[in-house]
Backbone as CSV, one residue per row, in Angstrom:
resi,resn,N_x,N_y,N_z,CA_x,CA_y,CA_z,C_x,C_y,C_z
1,MET,-0.437,14.307,5.030,-0.580,12.949,4.565,-1.599,12.157,5.389
2,LYS,-1.775,12.519,6.646,-2.674,11.760,7.511,-4.092,11.688,6.961
3,ASN,-4.516,12.731,6.251,-5.886,12.749,5.730,-6.094,11.762,4.575
4,LEU,-5.023,11.155,4.078,-5.138,10.169,3.001,-5.559,8.792,3.522
5,PHE,-5.426,8.586,4.830,-5.786,7.308,5.448,-7.234,7.343,5.930
6,ASP,-7.921,6.222,5.777,-9.324,6.135,6.177,-9.604,4.683,6.573
7,LYS,-10.364,4.490,7.655,-10.655,3.115,8.099,-11.367,2.306,7.023
8,GLU,-12.093,2.996,6.126,-12.783,2.341,5.014,-11.770,1.693,4.054
9,LEU,-10.519,2.158,4.115,-9.478,1.661,3.223,-8.410,0.854,3.963
10,VAL,-8.822,0.211,5.033,-7.965,-0.734,5.740,-8.513,-2.126,5.437
11,PHE,-7.709,-2.921,4.748,-8.117,-4.254,4.326,-7.269,-5.269,5.089
12,LEU,-7.927,-6.073,5.912,-7.209,-7.003,6.777,-7.425,-8.447,6.355
13,ASP,-6.340,-9.214,6.416,-6.376,-10.653,6.182,-7.008,-11.006,4.832
14,ILE,-6.515,-10.348,3.790,-6.991,-10.577,2.432,-6.408,-11.898,1.908
15,GLU,-7.292,-12.776,1.474,-6.882,-14.078,0.923,-6.409,-13.872,-0.513
16,SER,-5.131,-14.109,-0.745,-4.562,-13.940,-2.073,-3.291,-14.761,-2.171
17,SER,-3.069,-15.371,-3.334,-1.891,-16.218,-3.479,-0.717,-15.501,-4.136
18,ASN,-0.983,-14.340,-4.771,0.101,-13.596,-5.417,-0.259,-12.115,-5.541
19,ALA,0.701,-11.314,-5.963,0.510,-9.862,-6.037,-0.586,-9.494,-7.025
20,ASN,-0.621,-10.128,-8.192,-1.637,-9.779,-9.187,-3.053,-10.034,-8.683
21,GLU,-3.214,-11.134,-7.981,-4.529,-11.445,-7.402,-4.899,-10.413,-6.332
22,LEU,-3.931,-10.050,-5.517,-4.156,-9.020,-4.505,-4.543,-7.699,-5.175
23,PHE,-3.818,-7.333,-6.240,-4.130,-6.103,-6.974,-5.573,-6.117,-7.486
24,LYS,-6.006,-7.268,-7.996,-7.359,-7.373,-8.556,-8.408,-7.154,-7.458
25,ILE,-8.195,-7.767,-6.312,-9.131,-7.637,-5.194,-9.208,-6.180,-4.728
26,ILE,-8.049,-5.585,-4.474,-8.018,-4.223,-3.930,-8.496,-3.210,-4.976
27,ALA,-8.074,-3.361,-6.234,-8.515,-2.448,-7.296,-10.033,-2.491,-7.440
28,GLY,-10.612,-3.680,-7.363,-12.066,-3.803,-7.458,-12.773,-3.083,-6.327
29,ASP,-12.269,-3.248,-5.130,-12.872,-2.602,-3.966,-12.709,-1.082,-4.045
30,LEU,-11.518,-0.632,-4.420,-11.290,0.817,-4.541,-12.172,1.420,-5.633
31,LYS,-12.372,0.692,-6.707,-13.245,1.173,-7.793,-14.682,1.269,-7.289
32,ASN,-15.148,0.243,-6.589,-16.514,0.249,-6.051,-16.740,1.388,-5.063
33,LYS,-15.692,1.796,-4.370,-15.800,2.885,-3.390,-15.554,4.255,-4.022
34,GLY,-15.279,4.287,-5.325,-15.133,5.559,-6.031,-13.763,6.205,-5.963
35,PHE,-12.727,5.451,-5.583,-11.388,6.019,-5.471,-10.570,5.918,-6.760
36,VAL,-10.891,4.924,-7.592,-10.125,4.703,-8.818,-11.068,4.371,-9.970
37,ASN,-10.526,4.418,-11.188,-11.313,4.017,-12.352,-10.899,2.628,-12.821
38,GLU,-11.484,2.182,-13.918,-11.261,0.813,-14.411,-9.832,0.569,-14.895
39,LYS,-9.051,1.624,-15.101,-7.669,1.461,-15.583,-6.665,1.222,-14.440
40,TYR,-7.119,1.366,-13.213,-6.230,1.273,-12.055,-5.541,-0.092,-11.962
41,TYR,-6.306,-1.168,-12.090,-5.740,-2.518,-11.964,-4.614,-2.739,-12.976
42,ASP,-4.878,-2.458,-14.258,-3.845,-2.643,-15.286,-2.640,-1.752,-15.004
43,GLY,-2.902,-0.549,-14.506,-1.810,0.358,-14.163,-0.922,-0.214,-13.072
44,LEU,-1.543,-0.822,-12.051,-0.767,-1.447,-10.971,0.113,-2.570,-11.511
45,ILE,-0.475,-3.419,-12.337,0.257,-4.567,-12.892,1.467,-4.081,-13.692
46,ASN,1.238,-3.130,-14.588,2.322,-2.627,-15.446,3.402,-1.919,-14.643
47,ARG,2.994,-1.120,-13.695,3.950,-0.376,-12.875,4.812,-1.349,-12.064
48,GLU,4.176,-2.327,-11.454,4.901,-3.279,-10.601,5.894,-4.102,-11.423
49,LYS,5.509,-4.429,-12.640,6.380,-5.213,-13.517,7.644,-4.417,-13.871
50,ASN,7.471,-3.129,-14.139,8.594,-2.292,-14.567,9.333,-1.608,-13.421
51,PHE,8.621,-1.278,-12.365,9.202,-0.580,-11.214,8.667,-1.221,-9.933
52,PRO,9.273,-2.326,-9.506,8.778,-3.050,-8.339,8.757,-2.179,-7.083
53,THR,7.886,-2.560,-6.140,7.694,-1.728,-4.951,7.982,-2.445,-3.635
54,GLY,8.595,-3.621,-3.674,8.887,-4.349,-2.441,10.061,-3.752,-1.684
55,LEU,9.906,-3.652,-0.384,10.962,-3.131,0.496,11.174,-4.112,1.643
56,GLN,12.407,-4.559,1.819,12.728,-5.446,2.942,13.241,-4.600,4.087
57,LEU,12.559,-4.677,5.218,13.011,-3.983,6.406,13.465,-5.009,7.424
58,GLU,13.734,-4.543,8.599,14.340,-5.377,9.635,13.773,-6.793,9.692
59,ASP,12.509,-6.923,10.035,11.929,-8.269,10.123,10.536,-8.335,9.505
60,TYR,10.320,-7.522,8.501,9.072,-7.573,7.754,9.302,-7.005,6.354
61,GLY,8.420,-7.382,5.443,8.457,-6.859,4.084,7.238,-5.998,3.841
62,VAL,7.439,-4.908,3.099,6.367,-3.958,2.795,6.420,-3.659,1.309
63,SER,5.271,-3.354,0.735,5.262,-2.864,-0.642,4.396,-1.616,-0.722
64,ILE,4.683,-0.820,-1.754,3.975,0.451,-1.945,3.429,0.502,-3.381
65,PRO,2.440,-0.333,-3.698,1.906,-0.319,-5.057,1.244,1.025,-5.385
66,HIS,1.510,1.516,-6.577,0.885,2.753,-7.050,0.987,2.800,-8.568
67,THR,0.254,3.716,-9.156,0.279,3.855,-10.610,-0.024,5.294,-11.001
68,ASP,-0.311,5.507,-12.264,-0.459,6.858,-12.806,-1.668,7.604,-12.248
69,PRO,-1.539,8.931,-12.098,-2.617,9.753,-11.537,-3.946,9.665,-12.302
70,GLU,-3.905,9.431,-13.603,-5.162,9.408,-14.357,-6.066,8.223,-14.016
71,THR,-5.559,7.269,-13.225,-6.391,6.134,-12.804,-7.069,6.407,-11.458
72,VAL,-6.756,7.547,-10.842,-7.239,7.883,-9.496,-8.323,8.955,-9.585
73,THR,-9.421,8.742,-8.861,-10.491,9.737,-8.826,-10.550,10.481,-7.496
74,LYS,-9.986,9.887,-6.440,-9.944,10.501,-5.116,-8.652,10.066,-4.427
75,ASP,-7.908,10.999,-3.847,-6.636,10.678,-3.195,-6.838,9.710,-2.023
76,PHE,-5.878,8.794,-1.856,-5.982,7.819,-0.765,-4.648,7.123,-0.531
77,ILE,-4.546,6.519,0.644,-3.558,5.482,0.923,-4.332,4.354,1.597
78,ALA,-4.335,3.188,0.965,-5.012,2.026,1.525,-3.991,1.140,2.233
79,VAL,-4.351,0.677,3.401,-3.512,-0.232,4.182,-4.042,-1.637,3.937
80,VAL,-3.192,-2.508,3.407,-3.629,-3.848,3.035,-2.716,-4.882,3.697
81,ARG,-3.346,-5.741,4.494,-2.607,-6.815,5.141,-3.131,-8.155,4.617
82,PRO,-2.308,-8.830,3.801,-2.728,-10.145,3.306,-2.751,-11.171,4.437
83,SER,-3.516,-12.240,4.237,-3.573,-13.320,5.237,-2.207,-13.944,5.463
84,PHE,-1.477,-14.100,4.350,-0.143,-14.679,4.384,0.770,-13.793,3.553
85,PRO,2.057,-13.755,3.853,2.972,-12.932,3.052,2.887,-13.280,1.562
86,ILE,2.964,-12.250,0.737,2.906,-12.387,-0.725,4.250,-11.954,-1.287
87,MET,4.720,-12.672,-2.292,6.019,-12.352,-2.889,5.924,-11.126,-3.803
88,PHE,6.838,-10.185,-3.589,6.991,-8.998,-4.417,8.456,-8.893,-4.812
89,SER,8.716,-8.303,-5.954,10.095,-8.020,-6.338,10.595,-6.827,-5.538
90,LEU,11.872,-6.885,-5.188,12.489,-5.780,-4.454,12.575,-4.531,-5.314
91,MET,12.356,-3.394,-4.689,12.428,-2.113,-5.379,13.810,-1.895,-6.001
92,GLU,14.850,-2.250,-5.255,16.208,-1.978,-5.725,16.805,-3.100,-6.575
93,ASP,16.120,-4.255,-6.637,16.640,-5.373,-7.426,15.480,-6.275,-7.835
94,ASN,14.916,-6.017,-9.013,13.703,-6.748,-9.383,13.951,-8.219,-9.725
95,ASP,15.196,-8.678,-9.617,15.477,-10.102,-9.765,15.325,-10.848,-8.443
96,LYS,15.196,-10.102,-7.358,15.030,-10.715,-6.034,13.595,-10.498,-5.555
97,ASN,13.030,-11.567,-4.985,11.685,-11.493,-4.421,11.756,-11.582,-2.910
98,ILE,10.814,-10.895,-2.270,10.716,-10.945,-0.812,9.265,-11.198,-0.415
99,PRO,9.062,-11.823,0.749,7.696,-11.962,1.251,7.238,-10.633,1.868
100,VAL,6.079,-10.160,1.431,5.544,-8.881,1.916,4.388,-9.150,2.870
101,ASP,4.467,-8.521,4.035,3.465,-8.687,5.087,2.413,-7.590,5.077
102,LEU,2.759,-6.435,4.478,1.881,-5.268,4.541,2.085,-4.420,3.294
103,CYS,0.973,-3.953,2.721,1.039,-3.098,1.528,0.361,-1.767,1.813
104,PHE,0.932,-0.724,1.264,0.326,0.600,1.297,0.069,1.002,-0.157
105,PHE,-1.175,0.886,-0.604,-1.553,1.275,-1.962,-1.756,2.786,-1.973
106,ILE,-1.028,3.475,-2.849,-1.125,4.930,-2.932,-1.910,5.314,-4.175
107,GLY,-2.798,6.288,-4.022,-3.508,6.861,-5.161,-3.541,8.370,-5.025
108,LEU,-2.905,9.060,-5.962,-2.874,10.527,-5.938,-3.245,11.068,-7.313
109,LYS,-4.185,12.004,-7.349,-4.594,12.601,-8.623,-3.539,13.557,-9.164
110,ASP,-2.752,14.142,-8.262,-1.703,15.084,-8.660,-0.343,14.417,-8.479
111,GLY,0.288,14.044,-9.583,1.573,13.355,-9.541,2.671,14.154,-8.863
112,LYS,2.517,15.471,-8.795,3.536,16.308,-8.153,3.591,16.087,-6.646
113,LYS,2.517,15.556,-6.071,2.479,15.269,-4.631,3.212,13.971,-4.298
114,SER,3.396,13.119,-5.298,3.936,11.776,-5.053,5.258,11.749,-4.308
115,PRO,6.272,12.549,-4.704,7.552,12.457,-3.991,7.439,12.732,-2.490
116,LEU,6.681,13.754,-2.105,6.538,14.087,-0.688,5.802,12.971,0.053
117,VAL,4.712,12.471,-0.538,3.949,11.398,0.098,4.816,10.147,0.234
118,LEU,5.589,9.833,-0.794,6.466,8.657,-0.723,7.514,8.798,0.374
119,VAL,8.103,9.970,0.510,9.102,10.204,1.559,8.465,10.008,2.939
120,GLU,7.282,10.577,3.140,6.609,10.442,4.432,6.191,8.993,4.692
121,LEU,5.744,8.321,3.638,5.332,6.928,3.789,6.525,6.032,4.105
122,ILE,7.661,6.278,3.475,8.881,5.517,3.773,9.256,5.714,5.245
123,SER,9.129,6.933,5.732,9.407,7.215,7.137,8.466,6.401,8.037
124,LEU,7.201,6.353,7.672,6.224,5.599,8.443,6.565,4.099,8.422
125,ILE,6.930,3.600,7.248,7.256,2.184,7.082,8.479,1.790,7.915
126,GLN,9.377,2.728,8.115,10.583,2.449,8.905,10.323,2.518,10.407
127,ASN,9.114,2.881,10.795,8.729,2.922,12.203,8.375,1.489,12.624
128,HIS,9.396,0.776,13.072,9.294,-0.644,13.401,8.141,-0.934,14.358
129,LYS,8.048,-0.177,15.422,7.014,-0.395,16.434,5.617,-0.228,15.822
130,LEU,5.443,0.791,15.001,4.149,1.041,14.366,3.769,-0.111,13.429
131,ILE,4.687,-0.520,12.562,4.371,-1.577,11.596,4.038,-2.880,12.318
132,LEU,4.803,-3.228,13.328,4.490,-4.450,14.080,3.121,-4.352,14.745
133,SER,2.764,-3.165,15.238,1.441,-3.017,15.859,0.329,-3.133,14.814
134,ILE,0.555,-2.626,13.589,-0.443,-2.771,12.518,-0.575,-4.238,12.116
135,LEU,0.547,-4.937,12.077,0.516,-6.353,11.700,-0.242,-7.206,12.719
136,ASN,-0.321,-6.706,13.968,-0.968,-7.480,15.028,-2.333,-6.936,15.444
137,GLU,-2.786,-5.863,14.818,-4.053,-5.226,15.182,-5.164,-5.686,14.237
138,ASN,-6.332,-5.983,14.797,-7.464,-6.420,13.976,-8.597,-5.411,13.922
139,ASN,-8.414,-4.265,14.548,-9.429,-3.220,14.543,-9.000,-2.112,13.580
140,ARG,-9.782,-1.904,12.529,-9.442,-0.913,11.504,-9.291,0.498,12.078
141,GLU,-10.197,0.870,12.974,-10.142,2.211,13.571,-8.858,2.402,14.374
142,LYS,-8.452,1.365,15.109,-7.228,1.471,15.909,-6.002,1.591,15.012
143,ILE,-6.024,0.894,13.875,-4.899,1.011,12.936,-4.782,2.453,12.450
144,ILE,-5.905,3.052,12.075,-5.883,4.450,11.608,-5.443,5.379,12.744
145,GLU,-5.924,5.138,13.958,-5.509,5.954,15.108,-3.998,5.887,15.302
146,LYS,-3.427,4.693,15.190,-1.976,4.531,15.370,-1.212,5.311,14.299
147,ILE,-1.706,5.267,13.072,-1.060,6.014,11.989,-1.206,7.516,12.235
148,GLN,-2.372,7.941,12.695,-2.636,9.368,12.944,-1.726,9.921,14.060
149,GLU,-1.312,9.041,14.970,-0.461,9.483,16.080,0.984,9.758,15.650
150,VAL,1.363,9.246,14.480,2.732,9.424,13.995,2.945,10.880,13.609
151,ARG,4.097,11.410,13.946,4.443,12.793,13.569,5.150,12.775,12.226
152,PHE,4.589,13.501,11.271,5.181,13.616,9.958,5.894,14.954,9.843
153,THR,6.891,15.016,8.954,7.633,16.265,8.795,6.815,17.305,8.077
């Protein structure tokens, strides 16, 4: 999973007032960099509406936006830190919203890889010390280094 992270896909202090606006910004950038096609943005919106990705952890909120493999041209995980927390619906209860401090956008061309990547990503997200360090780090390379240091199963 470590090879899915790249400093080119670390987006820090993104100005956005809501999840849809954030999706538009990130989808546009990912498309320009050749990671996704023009259907990616709509896929994110539809997926999030039907299967929310917000996760409330100890003292931070995280989301894992993703969509169908046919919208992805190159595998990736993008690390996105908005300037201010953005409201997302909870994964387990889409009637509840939480403020999200950090997003991990997943793009995989092979849907069969998704369960394993999600399990490893959930493990990473539960690493309190790591997430707090990402939330406080302003150097993209250092963020990737910190993620690379994590031991995955």
